[in-house]
N, C-alpha and C positions, 0 to 999 in steps of 0.2 A: 504494500500500500504506500502510495506516495506521501511525502510530507505535505502537510497543508500549507505551510508557510516557508518561503525561501527568500532570503534577502537578495536584493538586486543592486547593481551599480556600485558594489563595494561599500555600501553604507553599513556602518556599525550596527550590529543587532541591538534590539531593545535591551536585552539582558546585559550586554557589554556596557551600554550607556548607564544603566542603573548600577551595575557593579562598580564602574569607575566612579560614579557619584558617591558611592558609599565607602569604597575600600582603597582608593588611591591615597597618596601621601597627604592630599588636601581634602580627603573625603570626610564623611560625616563621623566616622569612628574616631578621627583625630580632632576635628574642630567642634564636634557636637552638632545637634540639630538646632538650627536657628531659622529665622524667617528667610534669609537669603538661600540657605540650602534647600528649604522646602519649596521655594519658588523655582529653584533649579530642577527639582524632581517634577514639579508641575509641568515645566517646559518640556522635559523629556517625554512625559506621557501625552501631552497635547500634541507634540510633534509626531507621535505614533498614532494619532487620531483617536484617542480614547474619549475625547469630548470632555466638556467642563464638568458635568455631574459625576461621571465615573472617575475622572481624575481626582476630584476633591475627596471622594470616598476612599480611594486607594491611598492618597497622600495622608489622610487623617489616620488610617490604620497603621501605616508604616511609622508615622511620627509617634503615635502612642506606644508602639512596641519598642522603638529606639529609646524613648525617654524612660521606659520601664526597664531598660537593660536586657531586653529579651531578643535583640537582634545583634549578634556579635560575629556571626559567620556568614559566608556567602550562601551556604545551603539553607540556613534559617531565613535569610532575606528572600531567596528564590521561592521557597515553600510558602512564605507569607504572601507574596505578591500573587503567586499562582492560585492559592486558595481564595484570595480576594476576587480574582478574575472569575474563578469558577462560581463563586457566590453571586456575582453580578449577572452572569450568564444564565444562572438557574433560578433567578429571583422569580417567585411566584410559580415555581415548578413548570416552566414553559414546556409545552409538548412539541418536541422537534420531529415527531414522526409524521409521515404523510397519511392522510385520512382517505379511506375508500368507502364507497357506498355499500350498504348491506345487501342491496339488490339493484339490478339494473346497472347501466354504465356509470362509472365515476367520471366526473368532469374536472379537469384542472385548467384554470385560466391563468395565462401568463401575461404580465405587463412590464413595462420598463421603457427607458429612453432609447433613442437610436444608439446602436453600438454596444449596448450593455451585455449582450450575449444571450438573448432570449431564444433565438432559433437553434443555436448550438446546444443550449441547455435542454430544449425539448428533444432534440435528437439523442443526446446522451441519456436522458431519462427514459425515452422509449426503449433504448437498448437495454438499460438496467431492468426495466419492467418485463421485457421479453425474456430475459435470463431468469426472472422470478416466476415465469409461467403465465404472465398476463398477456392480453391481446390488445395492444395499444392502437389507437387511430390518431393521426396527426391532422389537425384542421388548420389550413392556411387562411386565417382571418386577417392577415396583413395583405390587403388587396391594393395598396397604394403603389407597390412596386412589383412588376412581373418577376423581377429577380428574386424577390423574397419568396414568392410562391414556388418558383423553381428550386430554390435552395431547400425549402422544407420537403418538397417532393423527393429530392435526392436523398435527404436524410431518411425518409420513409423507406425508400428502396434499399438503402444501405443497411438498415436494421431489420428489414422485413416487416414493417408496420403498414397498416392500412392508411390511406390518404384521402382527404377531401379538400378540394380547392375550387377556385373559380377564375374567371377572367379578371385581369387587372381592372380596377375601378368598380368592381361589384360591391354590393353592400356587405361589409364585414359581418354584421349581425346575422344576415341571411346564411352566410357560410357556416357560422356557428350552429345555427338552427339545423341546417342540412347535415352537419356532422353528427348530431345526435341521432337523426333518422338513420344515417348510414351505419352508425355504430350498432344500432338495434338490428338492422337487417343483415349486417355482416358478422354479427356475433363478436364485436369488439367490446371489451369490458372497461377500457379507459380511454377517454378522449382528452387529448392535449391540445388546447386552443392557443395558437400563436396570434399575436396582435401586432399592429404596426408600431414601430418605435415612434415615440413622440416626445417632444420636450415637455417637461412638467409644467411649462408656462403656457402651453397651447390649450386654451379652454375649450375650443370647439372639438378638438381631437379627444380631449378627456371626456367630453360629453358622449362622443361616439363609443368610447370604451365602456361607459356606463350603460349604453344601449345594448351592447353585447352581453353585459352582465344580466340585464333585465330579461333579454330573450332566453338566455340559458335558464333563468329561474322559472320562466313561464313554461318552458319545455319539461324541466325536471324541478319540482318545487324546492328541493334542498341543494340544487346545483348553483354555482360551482362548489364542489366539495373542498377544493383548495383554490385560493386566489393568491398567487405567488408573485411578488415583485422581484424582478431580477435586477441586481445592482452590480456595477463594475467595482470590484474591491479596490482598484487602483486609484479611484477618484477621491478617496478620503472623505472629508466632511461634506462634500457636495452630495454624497449619498444621503445625508440627513435631510437636505432640502427636497430631494426626489421622493424619499419615503414619506415625508410630511404631505406633499401635494397628492401623490397617488393614494395615500391613506385617506385623504379627504374625499376622494372620488369613489373609492372602492372599499369594501370591507375586506381588508387583507388578512389572510390567515398565516402568512409566513413570508420569509425572505429567502432568496437564493443569492449567494455571493459568487459571481463568476470572477475568474482571473485572480483568485485569492493566492495562487501559487506565485504570482509575480508581484505581490504587494509586500513591501518592507514595512508597512504600517498597518498591521493587522488589528490594531486597537479599534478600528472602525466597527468591528463586529460587536465589541462591548458597548460602544457608543450607541449603536442602533438599538440594541436590546434594552439599554438603560432609558433611552429616549422614548421608545414606542411600545415596549413590552411585547414585541413580536419575536417569535422564535426564528432563528436561522435554521432552515430545514435542510438545505443542500449547499454544498460548496464545490466550485469548479477548481480542480487542482492541476490542470494541464490540458493538452490539446487532444489526447487520445479518447476513444470511445468510453473507456473505463474511468476517465478522469472526472467523474461527478460522484461525490460521496455524501452520505448522510453526515450532518454536522455533529460533532462530539465535543461538548464543552470541556471535559477533562483533558482530552487530547490537545485541544486548541490551547488551553491554558499552559500546558507543558511546552508546546512548540513555539508559542509566541515568546517564551523566555529561553529558547535554545541559544546556544553559542552562535 
């Protein structure tokens, strides 16, 4: 299994920066915890995209343990920060599993901005579902670009999944509607609905996304069973703005972080969970078919603090 996080561009790892802050000659163990040193730790965490709320909680815990004399070794510090990250990610016991319908087809609706990795995520998930014995159908409700329809068709052929599309310019909601009928007639048990990439500032296109959601609910009352926002992990705090706007338009059930393997600032996972209380359900860890994995908070906490 691939590592979730890999540093890029020669940038020092988060753990190295924290370790240097605490244990170098001018580190906290020598000069003690003071306002300047705490601000330095805040800057390290903010630079790693942990966000303000999560950063303040992490700093407060580290400060308290340092003042109590309970952090004197690198291992103690690493375990403390990792445990704090795990608690933040598991706050409220967020359910990171994918939900499937008890009967009839399960419907997953995917949303996100241009270039976030939606279509690739659908293809990889279809491959994973096929391996688990399910029968997926890919629905190309991104009808703005003929290339997007062709791309999803290629993914369907590659993984051996059913496919429903339409001509460029067709009504995306009609494609989603037809996909449900096709799933029932072709004995497909999971419908993965791709949507056009849109900037979170485009109100008209956000309205169209809501229309797709309404059509799915009319066709199957409890659909979509998962509404997943796909975010590019490399964009850092911009992911917060995207999640806020898409969350206002749709009832999101979870997040997918694509390209997490290329992000040296994995703290955005913590920031998103802290800000929105939404579970990260899947993470993209590479370009291969198998490089889409269920999110594991414990594993993430360990890897974000790796050398």
